[in-house]
ZALUM-718262 format. One record per residue: residue in one letter; x, y, z of N, C-alpha, C in turn. Coordinates in steps of 0.2 Angstrom, whole numbers, padded with zeros to 4 digits, always signed. Layout:
N
aXYZXYZXYZ/...
END
This chain:
371
x-0909+0513+0222-0914+0518+0224-0921+0516+0223/x-0925+0518+0228-0932+0516+0227-0936+0520+0222/x-0941+0516+0219-0945+0520+0214-0949+0525+0218/x-0950+0531+0215-0954+0536+0218-0961+0536+0214/x-0966+0536+0218-0973+0536+0215-0976+0542+0217/x-0980+0546+0212-0983+0552+0214-0990+0550+0218/x-0993+0555+0221-1000+0554+0223-1005+0554+0217/x-1009+0549+0217-1014+0548+0212-1021+0548+0215/x-1025+0552+0213-1032+0553+0215-1037+0550+0210/x-1041+0546+0212-1046+0543+0207-1053+0544+0208/x-1057+0544+0203-1064+0544+0204-1067+0541+0198/x-1074+0539+0198-1077+0535+0193-1084+0538+0192/x-1087+0536+0186-1094+0536+0184-1095+0529+0182/x-1101+0528+0180-1103+0521+0178-1099+0519+0172/x-1097+0524+0168-1094+0522+0161-1086+0524+0161/x-1084+0528+0166-1077+0531+0165-1074+0531+0171/x-1067+0531+0171-1062+0532+0176-1058+0539+0175/x-1057+0542+0180-1052+0548+0180-1047+0548+0185/x-1041+0548+0183-1035+0547+0187-1031+0554+0187/x-1030+0557+0193-1027+0564+0193-1020+0563+0196/x-1015+0564+0193-1008+0563+0195-1006+0569+0198/x-1004+0570+0204-1002+0576+0207-0994+0577+0206/x-0993+0580+0199-0986+0582+0197-0987+0589+0194/x-0982+0593+0196-0982+0600+0193-0977+0600+0188/x-0978+0604+0183-0972+0606+0178-0970+0599+0175/x-0974+0594+0174-0972+0588+0171-0969+0588+0164/x-0964+0584+0164-0960+0583+0157-0959+0576+0156/x-0959+0574+0149-0958+0567+0147-0963+0562+0149/x-0970+0564+0150-0975+0560+0152-0976+0554+0147/x-0977+0548+0150-0978+0542+0146-0983+0538+0149/x-0989+0536+0146-0994+0532+0149-0994+0526+0144/x-0993+0520+0147-0994+0514+0143-1000+0510+0145/x-1006+0510+0141-1012+0507+0143-1012+0500+0140/x-1015+0495+0144-1017+0489+0141-1024+0487+0144/x-1027+0482+0141-1034+0481+0144-1035+0480+0151/x-1030+0478+0155-1030+0477+0162-1026+0482+0166/x-1022+0486+0163-1017+0490+0167-1015+0496+0164/x-1011+0500+0168-1008+0506+0165-1001+0507+0169/x-0996+0509+0165-0990+0510+0168-0988+0517+0166/x-0986+0521+0171-0985+0529+0169-0979+0531+0172/x-0975+0536+0169-0969+0538+0171-0969+0546+0168/x-0965+0550+0172-0964+0557+0171-0959+0560+0175/x-0957+0565+0173-0952+0570+0178-0956+0576+0180/x-0956+0578+0186-0960+0584+0188-0959+0585+0196/x-0962+0590+0198-0962+0592+0205-0968+0588+0209/x-0966+0583+0213-0971+0579+0216-0970+0580+0224/x-0973+0575+0227-0972+0575+0235-0965+0574+0237/x-0961+0572+0233-0954+0571+0235-0949+0576+0231/x-0952+0581+0229-0948+0586+0226-0948+0585+0218/x-0943+0588+0215-0942+0587+0208-0938+0580+0207/x-0942+0576+0204-0939+0569+0203-0942+0565+0197/x-0940+0559+0196-0943+0555+0191-0948+0551+0195/x-0954+0551+0193-0959+0547+0196-0962+0542+0191/x-0965+0536+0194-0968+0531+0190-0973+0527+0194/x-0978+0524+0191-0982+0520+0195-0985+0515+0190/x-0988+0509+0192-0992+0505+0188-0998+0503+0192/x-1003+0502+0189-1010+0499+0192-1013+0494+0188/x-1015+0489+0191-1018+0483+0188-1026+0484+0190/x-1030+0485+0185-1037+0487+0186-1041+0482+0189/x-1047+0484+0192-1052+0479+0195-1055+0475+0189/x-1056+0479+0183-1060+0476+0178-1056+0478+0171/x-1059+0476+0166-1056+0478+0159-1058+0485+0157/x-1053+0489+0154-1054+0495+0151-1054+0495+0144/x-1056+0501+0141-1055+0502+0133-1048+0505+0132/x-1043+0501+0132-1036+0504+0132-1035+0508+0125/x-1039+0506+0120-1038+0510+0113-1040+0517+0114/x-1045+0518+0118-1048+0525+0119-1046+0529+0125/x-1041+0526+0129-1038+0529+0134-1033+0535+0132/x-1033+0540+0136-1028+0546+0134-1026+0549+0141/x-1022+0554+0140-1020+0559+0146-1019+0566+0144/x-1020+0570+0148-1019+0577+0147-1014+0580+0152/x-1009+0584+0149-1004+0587+0154-1006+0594+0155/x-1006+0597+0161-1007+0604+0162-1002+0606+0167/x-1002+0612+0169-0997+0615+0173-0996+0612+0180/x-1002+0610+0183-1001+0607+0190-1004+0600+0191/x-1005+0597+0186-1007+0590+0186-1007+0586+0179/x-1008+0580+0180-1009+0576+0174-1016+0572+0175/x-1020+0572+0170-1026+0568+0170-1027+0562+0165/x-1028+0556+0168-1028+0550+0164-1036+0549+0163/x-1038+0549+0157-1045+0548+0155-1046+0541+0152/x-1050+0537+0156-1051+0530+0154-1058+0528+0154/x-1060+0524+0149-1067+0522+0148-1067+0515+0150/x-1072+0513+0154-1073+0506+0156-1075+0502+0150/x-1073+0495+0149-1075+0491+0144-1083+0490+0145/x-1085+0488+0151-1092+0487+0152-1094+0492+0157/x-1100+0496+0156-1102+0501+0160-1105+0498+0167/x-1101+0499+0172-1103+0496+0179-1099+0500+0184/x-1102+0500+0190-1099+0503+0196-1094+0498+0199/x-1087+0501+0200-1082+0496+0203-1082+0497+0210/x-1081+0492+0214-1080+0493+0221-1074+0496+0223/x-1069+0495+0219-1062+0498+0220-1059+0499+0213/x-1053+0502+0213-1050+0504+0207-1045+0498+0205/x-1042+0495+0210-1036+0490+0208-1039+0483+0209/x-1036+0478+0206-1038+0471+0207-1038+0468+0214/x-1032+0470+0217-1031+0467+0224-1035+0472+0229/x-1037+0468+0235-1040+0472+0240-1036+0477+0243/x-1029+0476+0243-1024+0481+0246-1022+0486+0241/x-1023+0492+0242-1022+0497+0237-1015+0500+0239/x-1011+0503+0234-1005+0507+0236-1006+0513+0240/x-1001+0514+0244-1002+0520+0249-1003+0526+0246/x-1000+0527+0239-1001+0533+0236-1007+0534+0232/x-1011+0529+0232-1018+0530+0228-1023+0532+0233/x-1026+0538+0231-1031+0541+0235-1038+0542+0231/x-1043+0543+0235-1050+0544+0232-1050+0552+0231/x-1052+0554+0225-1054+0561+0223-1061+0562+0225/x-1062+0564+0231-1068+0566+0234-1072+0572+0230/x-1068+0576+0227-1071+0582+0224-1075+0580+0218/x-1073+0574+0215-1076+0572+0209-1080+0565+0210/x-1080+0563+0216-1083+0556+0217-1090+0556+0215/x-1092+0550+0212-1099+0549+0211-1101+0542+0213/x-1107+0541+0216-1109+0535+0218-1116+0533+0215/x-1118+0527+0216-1125+0525+0214-1128+0523+0220/x-1132+0527+0223-1135+0526+0230-1140+0520+0230/x-1143+0519+0224-1148+0514+0224-1145+0507+0222/x-1139+0507+0220-1136+0500+0218-1131+0498+0222/x-1131+0492+0224-1126+0489+0229-1120+0486+0224/x-1114+0488+0226-1109+0486+0221-1106+0480+0225/x-1107+0474+0221-1104+0468+0224-1098+0466+0219/x-1094+0462+0223-1088+0459+0219-1090+0453+0215/x-1087+0452+0209-1088+0446+0206-1082+0441+0207/x-1084+0434+0206-1078+0430+0207-1072+0432+0203/x-1066+0431+0205-1060+0433+0202-1055+0428+0202/x-1050+0428+0197-1045+0424+0196-1039+0427+0200/x-1037+0424+0206-1032+0427+0210-1025+0428+0206/x-1024+0423+0202-1018+0423+0198-1017+0430+0194/x-1023+0432+0191-1023+0438+0188-1022+0444+0192/x-1025+0444+0198-1025+0450+0203-1018+0450+0206/x-1014+0445+0207-1008+0445+0210-1003+0442+0205/x-1002+0445+0200-0998+0443+0194-0990+0442+0196/x-0988+0447+0199-0981+0447+0201-0979+0442+0206/x-0984+0442+0211-0983+0436+0217-0983+0429+0214/x-0988+0428+0209-0989+0422+0206-0982+0420+0202/x-0980+0425+0198-0974+0424+0194-0968+0422+0199/x-0967+0426+0204-0962+0424+0209-0962+0417+0212/x-0968+0415+0214-0969+0409+0216-0968+0403+0211/x-0970+0405+0205-0968+0400+0200-0961+0399+0198/x-0957+0405+0199-0950+0405+0198-0947+0401+0203/x-0949+0402+0210-0946+0398+0215-0947+0391+0215/x-0953+0389+0213-0955+0382+0212-0952+0378+0206/x-0952+0381+0200-0950+0378+0194-0943+0380+0192/x-0940+0386+0195-0934+0388+0193-0934+0393+0187/x-0940+0394+0184-0941+0398+0178-0948+0400+0178/x-0950+0405+0174-0957+0407+0173-0959+0405+0166/x-0965+0401+0166-0968+0399+0160-0971+0405+0156/x-0969+0405+0150-0971+0411+0146-0976+0407+0141/x-0981+0411+0139-0986+0409+0134-0983+0408+0127/x-0985+0403+0123-0982+0402+0117-0983+0408+0112/x-0988+0411+0113-0989+0417+0109-0984+0422+0110/x-0983+0424+0116-0978+0429+0118-0971+0427+0116/x-0969+0421+0117-0962+0418+0114-0962+0419+0107/x-0967+0417+0103-0967+0418+0096-0966+0426+0094/x-0970+0430+0097-0970+0437+0096-0963+0440+0097/x-0960+0438+0103-0953+0440+0104-0948+0438+0099/x-0948+0432+0097-0944+0430+0091-0946+0433+0085/x-0952+0434+0083-0954+0438+0077-0951+0445+0077/x-0952+0449+0082-0950+0456+0082-0943+0456+0082/x-0939+0451+0085-0932+0451+0085-0929+0450+0078/x-0932+0445+0075-0930+0443+0068-0931+0449+0063/x-0937+0452+0064-0938+0458+0059-0933+0464+0061/x-0932+0465+0067-0927+0470+0069-0920+0468+0066/x-0918+0462+0066-0911+0460+0064-0911+0461+0056/x-0917+0459+0053-0918+0460+0046-0917+0467+0043/x-0920+0471+0046-0919+0478+0044-0913+0481+0046/x-0910+0479+0052-0903+0481+0054-0898+0479+0049/x-0899+0473+0046-0894+0470+0041-0895+0475+0035/x-0901+0477+0033-0901+0481+0027-0898+0488+0028/x-0899+0491+0033-0896+0497+0035-0888+0497+0035/x-0886+0491+0039-0879+0490+0040-0875+0490+0033/x-0878+0485+0029-0875+0484+0022-0875+0491+0018/x-0880+0494+0018-0881+0501+0014-0876+0506+0017/x-0875+0506+0024-0870+0511+0027-0863+0509+0026/x-0861+0503+0026-0855+0500+0025-0852+0502+0018/x-0857+0500+0013-0855+0501+0006-0855+0509+0005/x-0859+0513+0008-0858+0520+0006-0852+0523+0009/x-0850+0520+0015-0844+0522+0018-0838+0520+0014/x-0838+0514+0011-0833+0512+0007-0832+0515+0000/x-0838+0515-0003-0838+0518-0010-0841+0525-0011/x-0844+0528-0006-0846+0534-0007-0853+0534-0011/x-0855+0540-0014-0861+0540-0018-0862+0535-0023/x-0856+0532-0026-0857+0527-0031-0861+0521-0029/x-0861+0520-0022-0865+0514-0020-0872+0515-0020/x-0875+0521-0021-0882+0522-0021-0885+0519-0027/x-0882+0519-0033-0885+0516-0039-0885+0508-0038/x-0881+0505-0034-0881+0498-0033-0885+0496-0027/x-0889+0500-0024-0893+0498-0018-0897+0492-0019/x-0901+0492-0024-0906+0487-0025-0902+0480-0027/x-0897+0480-0030-0893+0474-0031-0890+0472-0025/x-0888+0476-0020-0885+0474-0014-0889+0471-0009/x-0895+0475-0008-0900+0473-0003-0907+0472-0005/x-0908+0472-0011-0915+0471-0014-0918+0464-0012/x-0914+0459-0012-0917+0452-0010-0918+0452-0003/x-0914+0455+0001-0915+0455+0009-0921+0459+0010/x-0922+0465+0007-0928+0469+0008-0934+0466+0006/x-0934+0462+0000-0940+0459-0002-0942+0453+0003/x-0937+0450+0006-0939+0445+0011-0942+0447+0017/x-0939+0453+0020-0942+0455+0026-0949+0459+0025/x-0950+0462+0019-0956+0465+0017-0962+0459+0016/x-0960+0454+0014-0965+0448+0013-0967+0445+0020/x-0962+0445+0024-0963+0442+0031-0968+0447+0035/x-0968+0453+0033-0973+0458+0037-0980+0456+0036/x-0981+0451+0031-0988+0449+0030-0991+0445+0036/x-0986+0442+0040-0988+0439+0046-0991+0443+0050/x-0990+0450+0050-0993+0455+0054-1001+0456+0053/x-1002+0453+0047-1010+0453+0045-1013+0447+0048/x-1009+0442+0049-1012+0436+0052-1012+0436+0060/x-1008+0440+0063-1008+0441+0070-1014+0443+0073/x-1018+0448+0071-1024+0450+0074-1029+0444+0073/x-1029+0441+0067-1034+0435+0066-1034+0430+0071/x-1027+0428+0073-1026+0423+0078-1026+0425+0085/x-1027+0431+0086-1027+0434+0093-1020+0436+0096/x-1015+0436+0092-1008+0437+0094-1008+0445+0096/x-1011+0449+0092-1011+0456+0093-1018+0459+0093/x-1019+0465+0095-1025+0468+0095-1026+0472+0088/x-1033+0474+0087-1034+0478+0081-1036+0474+0075/x-1038+0478+0070-1040+0475+0064-1035+0473+0059/x-1035+0467+0056-1030+0465+0051-1030+0469+0045/x-1035+0473+0044-1035+0478+0038-1030+0483+0038/x-1028+0486+0044-1023+0491+0045-1016+0488+0043/x-1014+0483+0045-1007+0481+0043-1008+0478+0036/x-1013+0476+0034-1014+0473+0027-1013+0479+0022/x-1016+0485+0023-1015+0490+0018-1008+0493+0019/x-1006+0494+0025-0999+0496+0026-0994+0492+0022/x-0994+0486+0023-0989+0481+0020-0990+0481+0013/x-0996+0480+0010-0998+0480+0003-0996+0486+0000/x-0996+0492+0003-0994+0498+0000-0987+0498-0002/x-0983+0496+0003-0976+0496+0002-0974+0491-0003/x-0977+0485-0003-0975+0480-0007-0977+0481-0015/x-0983+0485-0015-0984+0488-0022-0979+0492-0025/x-0976+0496-0021-0970+0500-0023-0964+0496-0024/x-0962+0491-0020-0956+0487-0020-0957+0482-0026/x-0962+0478-0027-0962+0473-0032-0965+0475-0038/x-0970+0479-0039-0973+0481-0045-0969+0487-0048/x-0967+0492-0044-0964+0498-0047-0956+0498-0047/x-0953+0494-0043-0946+0493-0043-0943+0487-0046/x-0946+0481-0043-0943+0474-0045-0945+0473-0052/x-0951+0475-0055-0953+0473-0061-0951+0479-0067/x-0947+0484-0064-0945+0489-0069-0937+0490-0068/x-0933+0486-0071-0926+0487-0070-0923+0494-0071/x-0926+0498-0075-0923+0505-0076-0924+0509-0070/x-0929+0507-0065-0930+0511-0059-0925+0509-0054/x-0922+0503-0054-0918+0500-0048-0912+0504-0047/x-0908+0507-0052-0903+0511-0050-0904+0518-0048/x-0910+0520-0048-0912+0527-0046-0910+0529-0039/x-0908+0535-0037-0906+0537-0030-0912+0536-0026/x-0918+0537-0028-0924+0537-0024-0925+0530-0021/x-0923+0525-0024-0923+0518-0021-0919+0518-0015/x-0913+0521-0015-0909+0521-0009-0912+0525-0003/x-0915+0531-0005-0919+0535+0000-0925+0531+0003/x-0929+0528-0001-0935+0525+0002-0933+0519+0006/x-0928+0515+0004-0926+0510+0008-0923+0512+0015/x-0920+0518+0015-0917+0520+0022-0923+0523+0026/x-0928+0526+0023-0933+0529+0027-0938+0523+0030/x-0939+0518+0026-0943+0512+0028-0940+0509+0034/x-0933+0508+0033-0929+0504+0038-0929+0508+0044/x-0928+0514+0044-0927+0518+0050-0934+0518+0054/x-0939+0518+0051-0946+0517+0055-0946+0511+0058/x-0944+0505+0055-0944+0498+0058-0939+0497+0063/x-0933+0501+0063-0928+0500+0068-0930+0503+0074/x-0935+0507+0074-0938+0510+0081-0944+0506+0083/x-0948+0504+0078-0954+0501+0079-0953+0494+0083/x-0949+0489+0080-0949+0483+0082-0945+0482+0089/x-0940+0486+0091-0937+0486+0097-0943+0489+0102/x-0947+0494+0100-0952+0496+0105-0957+0490+0107/x-0959+0486+0102-0963+0481+0103-0960+0476+0107/x-0953+0475+0106-0950+0470+0111-0950+0472+0118/x-0949+0478+0119-0949+0481+0126-0956+0480+0129/x-0961+0481+0125-0968+0480+0128-0969+0473+0130/x-0967+0468+0125-0968+0461+0127-0964+0459+0133/x-0958+0462+0134-0954+0460+0140-0956+0464+0146/x-0961+0469+0146-0963+0473+0151-0958+0478+0153/x-0954+0481+0149-0949+0486+0150-0952+0492+0147/x-0951+0498+0150-0953+0504+0147-0947+0509+0147/x-0945+0510+0141-0939+0515+0139-0942+0521+0137/x-0941+0526+0140-0944+0533+0139-0942+0535+0132/x-0935+0535+0131-0933+0538+0124-0935+0534+0118/x-0936+0527+0119-0938+0523+0114-0946+0524+0112/x-0949+0525+0118-0957+0527+0117-0957+0533+0113/x-0953+0538+0115-0954+0545+0112-0952+0544+0105/x-0947+0540+0103-0945+0540+0096-0950+0536+0092/x-0953+0531+0095-0958+0527+0092-0964+0531+0089/x-0966+0536+0094-0972+0540+0092-0970+0547+0090/x-0963+0548+0088-0961+0555+0086-0957+0555+0079/x-0954+0549+0078-0949+0549+0072-0953+0549+0066/x-0960+0547+0066-0964+0547+0060-0965+0554+0057/x-0965+0559+0062-0966+0566+0060-0962+0568+0054/x-0955+0567+0054-0951+0569+0048-0951+0563+0043/x-0951+0557+0045-0950+0551+0040-0956+0549+0036/x-0962+0550+0039-0968+0548+0035-0969+0553+0029/x-0968+0560+0030-0969+0564+0024-0963+0562+0019/x-0957+0561+0021-0952+0560+0016-0953+0553+0013/x-0956+0548+0016-0957+0542+0013-0963+0542+0008/x-0968+0546+0010-0974+0547+0005-0971+0551-0001/x-0967+0556+0000-0964+0559-0006-0960+0555-0011/x-0955+0550-0008-0951+0546-0011-0956+0541-0015/x-0961+0538-0012-0965+0533-0015-0969+0537-0021/x-0971+0543-0020-0974+0547-0026-0969+0548-0032/x-0963+0549-0030-0958+0550-0035-0957+0543-0039/x-0957+0538-0036-0956+0531-0039-0962+0530-0044/x-0968+0531-0041-0974+0530-0045-0974+0535-0051/x-0972+0541-0050-0972+0546-0056-0967+0544-0061/x-0961+0542-0059-0956+0540-0064-0957+0533-0067/x-0962+0529-0065-0964+0523-0068-0969+0524-0073/x-0973+0530-0073-0978+0531-0078-0976+0531-0085/x-0970+0534-0087-0968+0534-0094-0966+0527-0096/x-0963+0523-0091-0960+0517-0093-0966+0512-0094/x-0971+0512-0090-0977+0508-0091-0981+0510-0097/x-0981+0516-0098-0984+0519-0105-0981+0516-0111/x-0974+0515-0110-0970+0513-0116-0971+0505-0117/x-0971+0501-0111-0971+0494-0111-0978+0491-0111/x-0983+0495-0109-0990+0493-0108-0990+0487-0103/x-0986+0487-0098-0986+0482-0093-0992+0483-0089/x-0995+0478-0087-1001+0477-0083-1007+0481-0086/x-1007+0483-0092-1012+0486-0096-1016+0481-0100/x-1023+0481-0099-1027+0476-0103-1031+0480-0108/x-1030+0479-0115-1033+0482-0120-1038+0478-0124/x-1043+0481-0127-1048+0478-0131-1045+0476-0138/x-1047+0471-0141-1051+0466-0139-1048+0460-0135/x-1051+0457-0131-1049+0451-0127-1054+0447-0125/x-1053+0441-0123-1058+0436-0121-1062+0438-0115/x-1060+0442-0111-1064+0444-0105-1068+0450-0107/x-1067+0453-0112-1070+0459-0115-1070+0465-0109/x-1064+0466-0106-1063+0471-0102-1057+0475-0104/x-1056+0481-0101-1050+0485-0102-1048+0488-0095/x-1041+0489-0095-1038+0492-0089-1032+0496-0091/x-1032+0502-0089-1027+0507-0091-1022+0508-0085/x-1016+0505-0084-1012+0505-0079-1009+0512-0078/x-1008+0516-0083-1006+0523-0082-1011+0527-0079/x-1017+0526-0081-1023+0530-0077-1023+0528-0070/x-1022+0521-0069-1023+0519-0062-1017+0522-0058/x-1011+0523-0060-1006+0526-0056-1007+0533-0055/x-1010+0536-0060-1011+0543-0059-1017+0544-0053/x-1022+0540-0053-1027+0540-0048-1023+0538-0041/x-1019+0533-0041-1015+0531-0035-1011+0537-0032/x-1008+0541-0037-1004+0546-0034-1009+0551-0031/x-1015+0553-0034-1019+0557-0031-1022+0555-0024/x-1023+0548-0023-1026+0546-0017-1020+0545-0012/x-1014+0544-0014-1008+0544-0010-1006+0550-0007/x-1007+0556-0011-1004+0562-0008-1010+0566-0004/x-1016+0565-0006-1021+0569-0003-1024+0564+0003/x-1029+0560+0002-1033+0557+0008-1028+0552+0011/x-1024+0548+0007-1020+0543+0010-1015+0546+0015/x-1011+0551+0013-1006+0554+0018-1010+0557+0024/x-1016+0560+0023-1020+0563+0029-1022+0558+0034/x-1024+0552+0031-1027+0547+0036-1021+0544+0040/x-1015+0543+0036-1010+0540+0040-1007+0544+0045/x-1006+0551+0043-1003+0556+0048-1008+0557+0054/x-1015+0557+0053-1019+0559+0058-1020+0553+0063/x-1019+0547+0060-1019+0541+0064-1013+0541+0069/x-1007+0542+0066-1001+0542+0070-1002+0548+0075/x-1005+0554+0073-1005+0559+0078-1010+0557+0084/x-1015+0553+0083-1019+0551+0088-1016+0546+0093/x-1012+0542+0090-1008+0537+0094-1003+0541+0098/x-1000+0546+0095-0995+0550+0099-0998+0553+0105/x-1004+0556+0104-1007+0560+0109-1009+0555+0115/x-1011+0549+0113-1013+0544+0118-1007+0542+0122/x-1001+0541+0119-0995+0538+0122-0991+0544+0126/x-0990+0550+0122-0986+0555+0125-0990+0561+0128/x-0997+0560+0127-1001+0565+0131-1003+0571+0126/x-1008+0575+0128-1010+0581+0125-1010+0587+0130/x-1010+0593+0128-1011+0598+0132-1005+0603+0132/x-0999+0601+0128-0994+0605+0128-0995+0612+0125/x-0999+0612+0120-1001+0618+0116-1006+0622+0121/x-1010+0619+0125-1014+0623+0130-1010+0626+0135/x-1005+0623+0137-1000+0625+0142-0997+0632+0140/x-0994+0631+0133-0991+0637+0131-0996+0643+0130/x-1002+0642+0128-1007+0647+0127-1008+0650+0134/x-1009+0646+0139-1010+0649+0146-1005+0653+0148/x-0998+0651+0147-0993+0655+0149-0992+0662+0145/x-0994+0661+0139-0994+0668+0135-0999+0672+0138/x-1005+0669+0139-1011+0674+0142-1009+0677+0148/x-1005+0673+0153-1003+0676+0159-0998+0682+0158/
END
């Protein structure tokens, strides 16, 4: 069956692009932005009736994909995109030939009368990526992949297998032994979990070497927060290891990763799975609050243990002439984890969800109620 593409109307200013997708009553809208392209899919009423529609565009120049978003309304979907460099584009797509379903939105069209829009020298391999890949495959028998991409595929696959092993072992033991297996969770999968959690520090290095976008600080704080709980609160306190909360926090952390890594794999392979994308940007809604609650319980249960053993506490007098109260630190950590920490994490994920799955559902419901 041929892929159906909706009518898409585009307009521009010097700084922005606006794409209007002609779909009514759209559901399951997904837009995947990259610095050079967008891939969109949704179900709705378009030119060919009620169907599943999708399209992809390779842009003329670079866009700010981190700031791109889309809004769903009753009779259309609008993709709002900011150009990376403020300039007038002679066309929207990289190739001179545009898709037949792409139209100019004359109602919103803006031009710069005094400025002549000239094309810059371009790399045709980038403009005709699919054709170049097909030619390469015919000539060589295979498509050459960049070393970075191959590494990222193997990394994400290995991490998925690691967390799948943890969940599989916990599930099999629970099926065999029932609730009695909960107290032995750390004994059974603790070493495997420590291994995959330490491997996640590679995600701090990926942005530094250009393997992924973004700041290395974000993965550093995320991975370090988990490892603080895993190594300092659980590994170094044997009395904490048989607690049921360890079982629950391992399950919650693993479920998040069992969705995240397959999603990254599909993006690397150029495949868009609507259900997987929806899970990636939705499953955090129940799991993140439960994870924060479990981490808070682990820290809270450790406070009397550390107060008793004075572990990590530095008392006077000492050669450095400093003091550090670990119990006070954990209490402050709890306050930061519950209040600003959880708010920052949840708001960050909410913004990512709005970018990938769209905004405007609340506006649509309000509009229907008003009618």
